C-alpha positions as a Markdown table, in Angstrom:
| # | Residue | x | y | z |
|---|---|---|---|---|
| 1 | Met | 80.9 | 108.6 | 89.1 |
| 2 | Lys | 79.7 | 106.4 | 91.9 |
| 3 | Asn | 82.9 | 104.4 | 91.9 |
| 4 | Leu | 85.1 | 107.6 | 92.0 |
| 5 | Leu | 83.1 | 109.0 | 95.0 |
| 6 | Phe | 83.5 | 105.7 | 96.8 |
| 7 | Ile | 87.2 | 105.7 | 96.3 |
| 8 | Ile | 87.5 | 109.3 | 97.6 |
| 9 | Ala | 85.3 | 108.4 | 100.6 |
| 10 | Met | 87.4 | 105.4 | 101.4 |
| 11 | Val | 90.7 | 107.3 | 101.2 |
| 12 | Cys | 89.3 | 110.1 | 103.5 |
| 13 | Ala | 88.2 | 107.4 | 106.0 |
| 14 | Cys | 91.6 | 105.7 | 105.9 |
| 15 | Ser | 93.5 | 108.9 | 106.4 |
| 16 | Ala | 91.3 | 110.1 | 109.2 |
| 17 | Ser | 92.0 | 106.8 | 111.2 |
| 18 | Thr | 95.7 | 107.0 | 111.0 |
| 19 | Phe | 98.3 | 109.2 | 112.6 |
| 20 | Ala | 101.5 | 111.3 | 111.8 |
| 21 | Gln | 99.7 | 113.1 | 109.1 |
| 22 | Asn | 101.0 | 115.9 | 106.9 |
| 23 | Leu | 99.8 | 118.2 | 104.1 |
| 24 | Gly | 101.7 | 119.4 | 101.0 |
| 25 | Phe | 101.7 | 120.3 | 97.4 |
| 26 | Thr | 103.5 | 119.1 | 94.3 |
| 27 | Phe | 104.7 | 120.3 | 91.0 |
| 28 | Ser | 105.7 | 118.0 | 88.1 |
| 29 | Arg | 107.3 | 118.8 | 84.6 |
| 30 | Gly | 108.1 | 116.3 | 81.9 |
| 31 | Ala | 107.2 | 114.5 | 78.8 |
| 32 | Ser | 103.8 | 113.2 | 77.8 |
| 33 | Gly | 102.7 | 110.7 | 75.2 |
| 34 | Val | 99.6 | 109.0 | 73.9 |
| 35 | Tyr | 99.6 | 105.2 | 73.5 |
| 36 | Pro | 99.8 | 102.9 | 71.7 |
| 37 | Asn | 102.1 | 104.8 | 69.3 |
| 38 | His | 104.5 | 102.9 | 67.1 |
| 39 | Tyr | 106.8 | 105.8 | 66.4 |
| 40 | Thr | 110.2 | 107.1 | 67.8 |
| 41 | Phe | 110.1 | 108.4 | 71.3 |
| 42 | Ser | 111.3 | 111.9 | 70.4 |
| 43 | Lys | 108.6 | 112.4 | 67.7 |
| 44 | Ser | 105.8 | 110.8 | 69.7 |
| 45 | His | 106.1 | 112.7 | 73.0 |
| 46 | Ser | 105.3 | 116.3 | 73.8 |
| 47 | Gln | 105.3 | 118.2 | 77.2 |
| 48 | Gly | 103.2 | 118.0 | 80.3 |
| 49 | Val | 102.8 | 119.8 | 83.7 |
| 50 | Ser | 101.0 | 118.8 | 86.8 |
| 51 | Ile | 100.2 | 120.5 | 90.2 |
| 52 | Gly | 98.6 | 118.9 | 93.2 |
| 53 | Leu | 97.7 | 119.0 | 96.8 |
| 54 | Thr | 98.8 | 115.9 | 98.9 |
| 55 | His | 97.7 | 114.4 | 102.2 |
| 56 | Ala | 99.9 | 111.6 | 103.7 |
| 57 | Ala | 99.3 | 109.5 | 106.8 |
| 58 | Glu | 101.4 | 106.9 | 108.4 |
| 59 | Val | 99.9 | 103.4 | 108.1 |
| 60 | Lys | 102.8 | 101.6 | 109.9 |
| 61 | His | 106.5 | 102.0 | 110.4 |
| 62 | Ala | 108.2 | 103.3 | 107.2 |
| 63 | Leu | 104.9 | 102.9 | 105.2 |
| 64 | Asn | 102.6 | 105.9 | 104.4 |
| 65 | Leu | 99.4 | 106.3 | 102.6 |
| 66 | Arg | 99.4 | 109.3 | 100.3 |
| 67 | Thr | 96.4 | 110.8 | 98.6 |
| 68 | Gly | 95.2 | 114.3 | 97.4 |
| 69 | Leu | 94.2 | 115.9 | 94.1 |
| 70 | Asn | 96.1 | 116.4 | 91.0 |
| 71 | Leu | 95.5 | 118.7 | 88.0 |
| 72 | Ser | 97.5 | 117.6 | 84.8 |
| 73 | Ala | 97.8 | 119.2 | 81.4 |
| 74 | Leu | 99.4 | 116.6 | 79.0 |
| 75 | Ala | 100.1 | 117.6 | 75.4 |
| 76 | Ser | 100.1 | 115.2 | 72.6 |
| 77 | Thr | 101.8 | 115.3 | 69.2 |
| 78 | Arg | 98.3 | 115.5 | 67.5 |
| 79 | Ser | 98.5 | 112.1 | 66.0 |
| 80 | Ile | 99.5 | 108.5 | 66.7 |
| 81 | Thr | 100.7 | 105.7 | 64.5 |
| 82 | Leu | 99.3 | 102.2 | 64.9 |
| 83 | Arg | 101.1 | 98.9 | 64.3 |
| 84 | Asn | 99.7 | 98.7 | 60.8 |
| 85 | His | 101.2 | 102.2 | 60.1 |
| 86 | Gln | 97.7 | 103.9 | 60.1 |
| 87 | Val | 97.9 | 107.4 | 61.4 |
| 88 | Ile | 95.1 | 108.4 | 63.8 |
| 89 | Met | 94.5 | 112.0 | 64.8 |
| 90 | Val | 94.2 | 112.7 | 68.6 |
| 91 | Pro | 93.3 | 115.8 | 70.7 |
| 92 | Asp | 96.0 | 118.3 | 71.3 |
| 93 | Met | 95.7 | 118.2 | 75.1 |
| 94 | Tyr | 94.5 | 115.8 | 77.8 |
| 95 | Tyr | 93.4 | 117.4 | 81.0 |
| 96 | Phe | 93.1 | 115.1 | 84.0 |
| 97 | Leu | 91.7 | 115.9 | 87.5 |
| 98 | Asp | 92.6 | 112.8 | 89.5 |
| 99 | Val | 92.8 | 111.4 | 93.0 |
| 100 | Pro | 95.9 | 109.2 | 93.7 |
| 101 | Val | 95.9 | 106.4 | 96.3 |
| 102 | Val | 99.6 | 105.7 | 96.6 |
| 103 | Leu | 101.7 | 103.7 | 99.1 |
| 104 | Glu | 105.0 | 105.3 | 100.1 |
| 105 | His | 107.8 | 103.2 | 101.5 |
| 106 | Thr | 110.7 | 105.0 | 103.3 |
| 107 | Ile | 114.3 | 103.6 | 103.1 |
| 108 | Asn | 116.9 | 105.1 | 105.4 |
| 109 | Leu | 120.0 | 105.9 | 103.5 |
| 110 | Asp | 122.3 | 105.1 | 106.5 |
| 111 | Gly | 120.9 | 101.5 | 106.7 |
| 112 | Ser | 119.3 | 101.9 | 110.0 |
| 113 | Tyr | 115.8 | 100.5 | 110.7 |
| 114 | Gln | 114.4 | 103.3 | 112.9 |
| 115 | His | 113.4 | 106.3 | 110.8 |
| 116 | Asp | 114.8 | 109.7 | 111.9 |
| 117 | Asp | 112.7 | 112.7 | 110.6 |
| 118 | Ser | 115.9 | 114.9 | 110.8 |
| 119 | Lys | 117.8 | 112.9 | 108.2 |
| 120 | Pro | 117.5 | 112.5 | 104.4 |
| 121 | Cys | 115.8 | 109.4 | 103.1 |
| 122 | Leu | 114.6 | 107.6 | 99.9 |
| 123 | Gln | 110.9 | 107.1 | 99.2 |
| 124 | Leu | 109.6 | 104.6 | 96.9 |
| 125 | Leu | 105.9 | 105.2 | 95.7 |
| 126 | Gly | 103.4 | 103.2 | 93.8 |
| 127 | Gly | 99.6 | 103.1 | 93.5 |
| 128 | Ile | 96.5 | 103.9 | 91.5 |
| 129 | Asn | 94.7 | 107.0 | 90.3 |
| 130 | Ala | 91.1 | 107.7 | 89.6 |
| 131 | Gly | 90.1 | 110.9 | 87.7 |
| 132 | Phe | 88.2 | 112.9 | 85.3 |
| 133 | Leu | 89.3 | 113.6 | 81.7 |
| 134 | Trp | 88.5 | 116.4 | 79.2 |
| 135 | Asn | 90.1 | 117.1 | 75.8 |
| 136 | Asp | 91.2 | 120.2 | 73.9 |
| 137 | Lys | 91.4 | 120.1 | 70.1 |
| 138 | Lys | 92.3 | 123.8 | 69.7 |
| 139 | Gly | 90.0 | 124.4 | 66.8 |
| 140 | Arg | 91.1 | 121.4 | 64.8 |
| 141 | Glu | 88.4 | 119.2 | 63.1 |
| 142 | Leu | 88.7 | 115.8 | 64.7 |
| 143 | Ser | 86.6 | 112.8 | 64.0 |
| 144 | Glu | 84.0 | 111.6 | 66.4 |
| 145 | Val | 86.0 | 108.5 | 67.0 |
| 146 | Ala | 89.2 | 110.5 | 67.9 |
| 147 | Met | 87.1 | 112.6 | 70.4 |
| 148 | Arg | 85.3 | 109.7 | 71.9 |
| 149 | Thr | 86.7 | 109.3 | 75.4 |
| 150 | Ser | 85.4 | 108.3 | 78.9 |
| 151 | Pro | 85.1 | 111.0 | 81.4 |
| 152 | Val | 86.0 | 108.8 | 84.4 |
| 153 | Asn | 89.2 | 106.8 | 84.1 |
| 154 | Val | 91.8 | 105.0 | 86.2 |
| 155 | Gly | 95.6 | 104.7 | 86.0 |
| 156 | Cys | 98.7 | 104.1 | 88.0 |
| 157 | Thr | 101.6 | 106.0 | 89.5 |
| 158 | Phe | 105.2 | 104.8 | 90.2 |
| 159 | Gly | 108.3 | 106.8 | 91.3 |
| 160 | Ala | 111.1 | 107.5 | 93.8 |
| 161 | Gln | 112.0 | 110.6 | 95.7 |
| 162 | Tyr | 114.9 | 111.9 | 97.7 |
| 163 | Ser | 113.4 | 113.5 | 100.8 |
| 164 | Met | 115.3 | 116.2 | 102.7 |
| 165 | Pro | 114.0 | 117.7 | 106.0 |
| 166 | Gln | 114.0 | 121.6 | 105.9 |
| 167 | Ser | 112.9 | 122.3 | 109.4 |
| 168 | Ser | 111.1 | 120.4 | 112.3 |
| 169 | Asn | 107.8 | 120.5 | 110.5 |
| 170 | Ser | 108.6 | 120.7 | 106.8 |
| 171 | Thr | 110.2 | 118.4 | 104.2 |
| 172 | Phe | 111.3 | 118.9 | 100.6 |
| 173 | Ala | 111.4 | 115.9 | 98.2 |
| 174 | Ile | 112.4 | 115.5 | 94.5 |
| 175 | Gly | 112.6 | 112.6 | 92.1 |
| 176 | Pro | 111.3 | 110.8 | 88.9 |
| 177 | Met | 107.7 | 109.9 | 88.6 |
| 178 | Ile | 105.8 | 107.9 | 86.0 |
| 179 | Lys | 102.0 | 108.1 | 85.6 |
| 180 | Phe | 99.6 | 106.4 | 83.1 |
| 181 | Met | 95.9 | 107.3 | 82.8 |
| 182 | Gly | 93.3 | 105.6 | 80.6 |
| 183 | Thr | 91.2 | 107.6 | 78.1 |
| 184 | Gly | 88.4 | 105.2 | 77.2 |
| 185 | Asn | 89.2 | 105.6 | 73.5 |
| 186 | Gln | 89.6 | 102.6 | 71.3 |
| 187 | His | 92.8 | 103.8 | 69.6 |
| 188 | Ser | 94.4 | 106.2 | 71.9 |
| 189 | Lys | 94.0 | 104.1 | 75.1 |
| 190 | Tyr | 96.5 | 105.6 | 77.4 |
| 191 | Val | 98.3 | 108.9 | 78.2 |
| 192 | Gly | 101.8 | 108.6 | 79.8 |
| 193 | Phe | 103.5 | 111.3 | 81.8 |
| 194 | Tyr | 107.3 | 111.0 | 82.7 |
| 195 | Ser | 108.2 | 113.8 | 85.0 |
| 196 | Leu | 110.5 | 115.2 | 87.7 |
| 197 | Gln | 108.2 | 115.8 | 90.7 |
| 198 | Ile | 108.9 | 118.4 | 93.5 |
| 199 | Asp | 107.1 | 117.9 | 96.8 |
| 200 | Trp | 106.8 | 120.1 | 99.9 |
| 201 | Arg | 105.2 | 118.7 | 103.0 |
| 202 | Phe | 104.2 | 120.3 | 106.3 |
| 203 | Asn | 103.6 | 118.2 | 109.3 |
| 204 | Tyr | 100.8 | 118.9 | 111.8 |
């Protein structure tokens, strides 16, 4: 808990000391899976959805620091298969409330060095996430081992987005995103989320 509060405080301090800031919100929809799972992709992945608020601030030219708050609901296929073919039951849903700390690099599509806010661009993203986890077993009887998770976990985010200015103070972006979050469980160690993310940003 103290580590998460420290991360949040550091992000707020960094954002407050930078310039060219903007606020926005995101929506993501895609496939979610629990790992490790030695089974076919189509049968080991379900569906997930995420919404969030974002705050981005310019660190230097073409490099932004993005943070915010995300709420994700990631479904499982109720079980995973280990390498030795043992089947382990897992919770139906994994809910994460996480704070991302992501660096965002802007690439001009026309090859120019100086960024123009009035032109579309490509944004490459990568960073870490720290968040809270809680599970939903939907009335199923799961073993204590299956439900044993850590409430505070860390993960990572990677992605790319095509950004399109909509007006002088708003931007729309869309692109693929990959996020992994830890669970603290000895068998179902990670939850992955492969999504298409939509962002709206408003400069101030």
